[in-house]
C-alpha positions in Angstrom: -11.6 -26.8 -10.0 -9.1 -29.7 -9.8 -7.6 -30.1 -6.4 -3.8 -30.3 -6.5 -1.1 -30.2 -4.0 -0.5 -26.5 -5.0 -4.2 -25.8 -4.5 -4.4 -27.4 -1.0 -1.2 -25.6 0.1 -2.6 -22.2 -1.1 -6.0 -22.9 0.6 -4.3 -23.6 4.0 -2.0 -20.6 3.4 -4.9 -18.2 3.0 -6.0 -18.7 6.6 -2.6 -18.2 8.0 -0.9 -14.8 8.7 2.2 -13.8 6.7 5.4 -13.3 8.5 7.4 -10.2 8.1 10.0 -12.2 6.3 7.5 -13.5 3.7 6.2 -10.0 3.2 9.7 -8.5 2.6 10.4 -11.4 0.3 7.5 -10.5 -1.8 8.2 -6.8 -1.8 11.9 -7.1 -2.9 10.8 -8.0 -6.3 9.9 -4.8 -8.4 7.3 -6.6 -10.6 5.6 -8.0 -7.6 5.6 -4.6 -5.9 4.1 -3.0 -9.0 1.4 -5.6 -9.3 0.4 -5.0 -5.6 0.5 -1.2 -6.3 -1.6 -1.4 -9.4 -4.3 -3.6 -7.4 -4.2 -1.2 -4.5 -4.9 1.7 -6.9 -7.6 0.0 -8.8 -9.5 -1.6 -5.9 -11.1 -4.1 -8.4 -10.1 -7.2 -10.3 -7.5 -6.7 -13.1 -6.9 -8.9 -16.1 -3.4 -10.3 -16.6 -3.2 -8.6 -19.9 -4.0 -5.2 -18.4 -1.7 -5.8 -15.4 1.3 -6.9 -17.6 0.7 -3.7 -19.8 0.8 -1.5 -16.7 3.9 -3.2 -15.1 5.7 -3.1 -18.4 5.0 0.6 -18.8 6.3 1.2 -15.2 9.4 -0.9 -16.0 10.3 0.9 -19.3 8.7 4.4 -18.7 7.1 4.0 -22.2 3.4 4.0 -23.1 2.7 1.8 -24.7 5.7 -0.3 -23.6 7.6 -2.3 -26.4 5.9 -5.6 -27.2 8.9 -7.9 -26.2 8.8 -6.3 -22.7 5.1 -6.8 -22.4 5.4 -10.4 -23.3 8.3 -10.9 -20.9 6.3 -9.2 -18.1 3.2 -11.2 -19.0 5.0 -14.6 -19.0 6.8 -13.9 -15.6 3.6 -12.7 -14.0 1.7 -15.7 -15.2 4.4 -18.4 -14.5 6.2 -17.0 -11.3 4.9 -13.8 -9.6 1.2 -14.3 -9.5 1.2 -18.1 -8.5 3.6 -16.9 -5.6 1.4 -14.2 -4.5 -1.6 -16.5 -4.8 0.1 -19.2 -2.8 0.8 -16.7 0.1 -2.9 -15.6 0.0 -2.0 -12.1 -1.0 -3.9 -12.1 -4.4 -6.3 -14.6 -5.9 -5.2 -15.4 -9.3 -7.8 -17.2 -11.5 -5.6 -18.9 -14.1 -8.5 -20.1 -16.2 -9.8 -16.4 -16.6 -6.4 -14.8 -16.2 -7.8 -12.2 -13.7 -6.2 -11.0 -10.4 -7.9 -9.8 -7.3 -6.9 -8.8 -3.8 -7.1 -11.7 -1.3 -7.0 -11.7 2.5 -3.4 -11.3 2.9 -3.2 -8.3 0.7 -4.1 -5.9 3.6 -1.2 -7.4 5.5 1.2 -6.4 2.9 0.0 -2.9 2.5 1.2 -2.3 6.1 4.7 -2.3 4.6 3.8 -0.3 1.5 3.1 3.4 1.6 2.6 4.1 -2.1 3.5 7.6 -2.9 4.8 9.4 -6.1 8.2 11.0 -6.0 6.7 14.4 -5.5 4.2 13.3 -2.8 4.7 13.4 1.1 4.2 10.2 3.1 1.7 10.4 6.0 4.5 9.9 8.5 6.1 13.0 7.1 2.9 14.9 7.1 2.2 14.1 10.7 5.7 14.9 11.7 5.6 18.3 9.9 2.2 19.2 11.6 3.7 18.2 15.0 6.9 20.4 14.5 4.9 23.3 13.3 2.5 23.0 16.3 5.5 23.0 18.7 6.9 26.0 17.1 3.7 28.0 17.0 2.6 27.2 20.4 6.1 28.1 21.7 6.2 31.4 19.8 2.7 32.1 21.2 3.8 31.4 24.8 6.7 33.9 24.6 4.1 36.4 23.1 5.7 37.0 19.9 3.4 39.5 18.1 1.8 37.6 15.4 1.5 34.3 17.3 0.3 36.0 20.6 -2.9 37.0 18.8 -4.3 33.7 19.8 -3.7 31.9 23.2 -1.5 28.9 23.6 -4.5 26.9 24.3 -6.4 28.0 21.2 -3.4 27.3 18.9 -3.0 23.7 20.6 -6.7 23.1 20.1 -6.5 24.1 16.4 -3.5 21.8 15.8 -5.3 19.0 17.7 -8.3 19.5 15.4 -6.1 19.4 12.4 -4.5 16.0 13.6 -8.0 14.5 14.1 -9.3 15.7 10.7 -6.2 14.5 9.0 -6.4 11.1 10.6 -10.1 10.8 9.6 -9.3 11.8 6.1 -6.4 9.2 5.9 -8.8 6.5 7.5 -11.6 7.1 4.9 -9.4 7.6 1.8 -6.8 4.7 2.5 -9.2 2.2 4.0 -6.8 1.7 6.9 -6.0 -1.7 8.1 -7.4 -2.7 11.5 -5.0 -2.7 14.4 -5.2 -6.5 14.8 -3.1 -6.9 11.8 -0.2 -5.0 13.6 -0.3 -7.6 16.4 -0.3 -10.5 14.0 2.9 -9.3 12.3 5.0 -9.3 15.5 
């Protein structure tokens, strides 16, 4: 690999933490966000051709997307977006092979992305809902409302606590959560 100014800057950048301003700058562009979403979902390297096809389909809502849109997306990813993400250490873009993979900074950016479909519920909403339901149910149990008084307040509280713990474990396993040290680095 030929060492260029861009390469040495990118290598230095890979060891540094991203600022929240850099992350917001990356995420304010829809094509870059879609690239990151596709990489997050696939968990493996993606070819530029496949990536441009997926991004163009998201952009147009058509499968397959029109050829001119695919070409436009391909060129903008190749010339602008992927080099920027590579320079920031978010992805590794191998220009010779035209393959994109997650880099060290990718996990920092996912702190700011909670990818859900329009019909889905975010984890924050899920936990808030469990908390509100737990509060209502334990309150109704404590005033001995017939259906809720069948179990003691303590038992209801324990059931909701177990639900919180199991939910957190499920989230941790399925979403490969980011280590807490990344939170501190983004302050």
